[in-house]
C-alpha positions as CSV (number, residue, x, y, z in Angstrom):
1,X,0.0,-0.1,0.0
2,X,1.2,3.4,-0.9
3,X,0.3,6.9,-1.8
4,X,-2.5,7.2,0.9
5,X,-4.4,10.5,0.6
6,X,-7.5,11.7,2.3
7,X,-9.9,13.6,-0.1
8,X,-13.0,15.6,1.0
9,X,-15.6,16.8,-1.5
10,X,-19.4,17.3,-1.6
11,X,-19.8,13.5,-1.5
12,X,-18.0,13.4,1.8
13,X,-14.5,11.8,2.8
14,X,-12.7,9.3,0.6
15,X,-9.3,7.6,0.8
16,X,-7.1,7.3,-2.2
17,X,-4.9,4.0,-2.0
18,X,-2.3,2.6,-4.5
19,X,-1.9,-1.1,-4.3
20,X,1.3,-2.4,-5.5
21,X,1.9,-6.1,-6.5
22,X,4.9,-8.1,-7.5
23,X,5.4,-11.6,-8.9
24,X,3.3,-13.6,-11.4
25,X,0.1,-14.0,-9.5
26,X,-2.9,-11.8,-9.0
27,X,-3.9,-10.7,-5.6
28,X,-7.5,-10.7,-4.2
29,X,-8.7,-9.5,-0.7
30,X,-10.6,-7.2,1.6
31,X,-9.7,-3.8,2.6
32,X,-10.7,-2.2,6.1
33,X,-10.0,1.3,7.2
34,X,-10.3,2.3,10.9
35,X,-10.0,5.8,12.2
36,X,-7.8,5.9,15.4
37,X,-8.4,9.1,17.4
38,X,-5.9,11.0,19.3
39,X,-7.2,9.2,22.5
40,X,-6.8,5.8,20.9
41,X,-10.5,5.1,20.2
42,X,-10.9,2.9,17.1
43,X,-13.8,3.4,14.7
44,X,-14.4,1.4,11.5
45,X,-14.9,4.1,8.7
46,X,-14.5,2.1,5.5
47,X,-14.4,-1.5,4.0
48,X,-14.6,-3.2,0.7
49,X,-14.6,-6.8,0.0
50,X,-13.1,-8.6,-3.0
51,X,-10.6,-6.0,-4.3
52,X,-8.3,-7.5,-6.9
53,X,-4.9,-6.4,-8.4
54,X,-4.5,-8.6,-11.5
55,X,-1.3,-9.8,-13.1
56,X,0.5,-8.5,-15.0
57,X,-0.5,-5.1,-13.5
58,X,2.1,-4.0,-11.0
59,X,-0.3,-1.4,-9.3
60,X,-3.9,-0.4,-9.0
61,X,-5.2,2.9,-7.7
62,X,-8.6,2.9,-5.8
63,X,-10.7,5.5,-4.1
64,X,-12.7,4.2,-1.1
65,X,-15.6,6.3,0.2
66,X,-15.3,6.7,4.0
67,X,-18.1,7.0,6.6
68,X,-19.3,10.6,7.0
69,X,-19.7,9.9,10.7
70,X,-20.1,13.2,12.6
71,X,-18.2,11.6,15.6
72,X,-15.0,11.0,13.5
73,X,-12.6,13.9,13.1
74,X,-10.8,13.5,9.8
75,X,-8.4,16.3,10.9
76,X,-6.7,14.5,13.7
77,X,-5.6,11.0,14.7
78,X,-4.7,8.4,12.0
79,X,-6.2,6.1,9.4
80,X,-5.2,2.5,9.6
81,X,-5.6,0.6,6.3
82,X,-5.4,-3.2,6.2
83,X,-5.6,-5.5,3.1
84,X,-6.1,-9.3,3.9
85,X,-6.9,-12.3,1.8
86,X,-10.4,-14.0,2.0
87,X,-9.4,-17.3,3.5
88,X,-11.2,-18.8,6.6
89,X,-8.2,-17.4,8.6
90,X,-7.5,-14.0,6.9
91,X,-3.8,-13.4,6.3
92,X,-2.7,-9.8,6.2
93,X,-1.3,-8.9,2.9
94,X,-0.5,-5.3,3.6
95,X,-0.9,-2.5,6.2
96,X,-0.3,1.2,6.1
97,X,-1.2,4.3,8.3
98,X,-1.9,7.8,7.3
99,X,-1.4,10.5,10.0
100,X,-4.2,13.0,9.8
101,X,-3.5,16.8,10.2
């Protein structure tokens, strides 16, 4: 995961994410995004199931709409992004955080 960027427009907050893949196999999994407040409280603000990055593409850009929850301050804390496969015991494929200002 790279190039995380928070966007806000008339439709509400969204997170731009770039997925990078290497090797000769496609990757397929679920994305979850949690907002971690300055006090450490965690709130799930986004998720998408079944996101794929197909071979031979080395990267995929994706914009995920986030919850417009009034209790979440998108100007402080951090966003934690996790990408995991869809097995019965999900295996983390990637993780990245974005510090909010």
